[in-house]
N, C-alpha and C positions, 0 to 999 in steps of 0.2 A: 438322587443320593447326596447324603450330607458330604461336604468336601473334607471335614475332619475326619470322618470315618474312612473315606478313601486314602488320605495320607497316611493314616495309622496302618491300613491293610498293605499299602505298598512298602511301608518301612518294615513291617515284620516279615512280609515276603522276601526281601532281600537278605535277612538273616538266616533263612532256612538253609541256604547252601554254604554257609560259613562254617568252618571247624574251629574248635577251641584249640589252644596251643597243645594241650594234653593229647587230644585226639590226633593232632598232626604229628606230634613226637611218637605216639604208638605206631603210626603208619610208617613213619621213617624207620623206626626200630625194626619193624616187621619186614621191610624192604632190604634192610642191611643184614638180616640174619641169614645164616648159612643153612643149607638144605641137605638132610640126611635121610636114609631110609630104615625101615624096620628090618628086623632079621629076615633072611639069613645074611644080608650084607654086614660086612665087619666095618665098623666106624672107628676113628679115633678122635677123642676129645680132649681138650685141655681146660683146666680150671683149678680150683682149689678144693681139696678133700677136706670135708668137715663132718661132724656127726650131728644128729637133730633126734631129739626125744618126740615120740609119737605115742598116741593112746592106742592100745591093742585090745584083744578080746577080754571079756566076752562083748562089751558095749562099745568099744573103740571111742571112748570119751564120754558116753552118756552117763556112766557111773564112775566117777573119778576115784572112788574108794576101792571098788572091786576091779576096776579095769586093770589089765597088765600095762606096763610101759615098754616101748619098743625103741631101743636106740638104734638108729639105722645109719648108715654111711651115705652121705649126700655129695655129689659134685657140683659146686657152684661154678657154672660155666663162665669162661672169659667173655664169651660172645653168646648171645641168644641163638637159638637154632630153630629151624622147622623140621619136623620129622614127617615123612611121607612113606606110604608103602612102596615096595618095588612094583614096577609095571606088571611083572609076571605073577604077583600075588593076588589072587582073586578070592582067597578064603576071607570069611567075616570075622567079626570080633574086635577090629580097630577102627578108629576114624581114618579116613583117607589122608588128612593132613592135620597135624598139630602144630600151632603157631607159637612163635616167640617162647620156647621153653629155655629157662635160664638155670634151673636146678633139676638133677637126675638122681635118682636112688641107685646106689651101686650095689648089685647082687654079686657077692663074692664068695669063693671057698677058700682063698688064700688069705694070708695075713697081711693086713693093710695099715696096722697100728702105725708103723714108722712114717707113713705118708700124710697123717692127718695135720690140717692147718699149714699144708704146703702146696706150692704149685705142682700139678701133676699131669701126665699125659696117659690117658687110659685108652685101651682098645677092647672092643666087645661089639656084642650084637644088641640093637635097641629093641624094646618091645614096650607095649601099653600096659598100663596098670590093669590087672585082672582080680586081684583079692584085695581084702581089707588090710592086708600086711604090706601092700604096694601103697606108698605114700606121696609118690609124685605121679604126674600124668605119664611120663615116660621114664623107663628104667633101662640100665645097661647090664648085661650079663657079662661080668668082667673076663677078660682073657689075660691081659697084661697091664701092669701099672709101672710108670716109670717117673 
């Protein structure tokens, strides 16, 4: 075997186990995230309440002339979270664990206008996106906001 090929092969094999700085930062962030559970467990989260415009029916962004626009209430979390099913939940429909969530759509029946662009503490139950009107991977069904 040619010595030059062997040296190159050894040099490249040493790179395979190394992480980029971005990969390391992502793993570090995931380890530092807090763990929460899906409904029926009640969760309390803190962050900044904002609004965000999303495409709605009929095409959800495929036809920007005909599609409706949906202005949704979004909680930008102070710290990323992981969301997992409660141990007792054996029903299907959700992933077992959703990692590093930093924005959550807030489903609410009460007025929240006075809280936009402010730090808030919200309490409610977390659930996974199920329809085209759910614009974040995880949503919270709001019980209280302070």
